[in-house]
C-alpha positions in Angstrom: 122.2 127.0 89.3 122.7 128.2 93.0 123.3 125.8 95.9 120.6 124.4 98.2 120.1 126.0 101.5 118.5 125.0 104.7 114.9 126.3 104.4 114.7 125.8 100.6 112.2 123.5 99.0 113.2 120.9 96.5 110.9 118.7 94.5 112.2 115.4 92.7 110.1 114.0 89.9 110.2 110.5 88.8 109.7 110.2 84.9 110.1 107.4 82.6 112.2 107.4 79.6 110.8 109.7 76.9 108.3 110.8 79.3 106.5 107.5 79.7 104.1 107.0 82.6 105.7 105.6 85.8 103.5 103.9 88.4 104.2 102.4 91.8 106.9 104.9 92.6 109.3 104.7 95.5 111.9 107.1 96.5 115.2 106.3 98.1 118.0 108.2 99.8 121.3 106.4 100.0 119.4 103.2 99.1 117.0 103.5 101.9 113.4 103.7 101.0 111.8 107.1 102.1 108.2 106.5 101.2 105.8 104.7 98.7 103.7 107.2 96.8 101.2 104.9 94.9 100.4 106.8 91.8 102.4 110.0 92.7 105.7 110.6 91.1 107.1 113.6 93.2 108.9 113.9 96.4 108.9 117.3 98.1 111.8 118.2 100.5 110.6 121.1 102.4 111.9 122.9 104.4 115.3 121.5 103.4 117.5 120.4 106.4 121.2 119.2 106.5 120.0 115.6 107.0 118.2 115.7 103.7 121.6 115.6 101.9 122.2 112.3 100.1 121.9 110.4 96.8 118.2 110.1 95.7 116.7 107.7 93.2 113.3 106.5 92.4 112.0 103.1 91.5 108.7 102.3 89.7 107.1 100.5 86.9 107.3 101.7 83.2 105.2 100.3 80.3 107.3 98.9 77.6 105.9 99.1 74.1 108.3 96.4 72.8 107.4 93.6 75.2 103.9 95.2 76.0 104.3 94.6 79.8 105.0 96.9 82.8 108.7 96.6 83.8 110.4 97.7 87.1 112.8 100.5 86.5 115.2 102.3 88.8 116.7 105.8 88.1 120.3 107.0 88.2 121.1 108.5 91.6 120.8 112.3 91.9 122.9 114.1 94.5 121.4 116.6 96.9 123.7 118.6 99.0 122.4 121.1 101.5 
């Protein structure tokens, strides 16, 4: 994959394990909340700027078939370097 350059567009998608539905999604850059998306699961960074660099993660609720309840879940961080 090529590097990310200023002016590019990047879309981050928050997905549950085995593609389970995720609701109430929030995105974070370097542990600081960016925006709450409600039922949305994507964050588009466009046009990319140098200050978009950081470690991104999402947090949301995922339905557990085992306990049959919605559980809060947090993704592993994903580095974005512009």
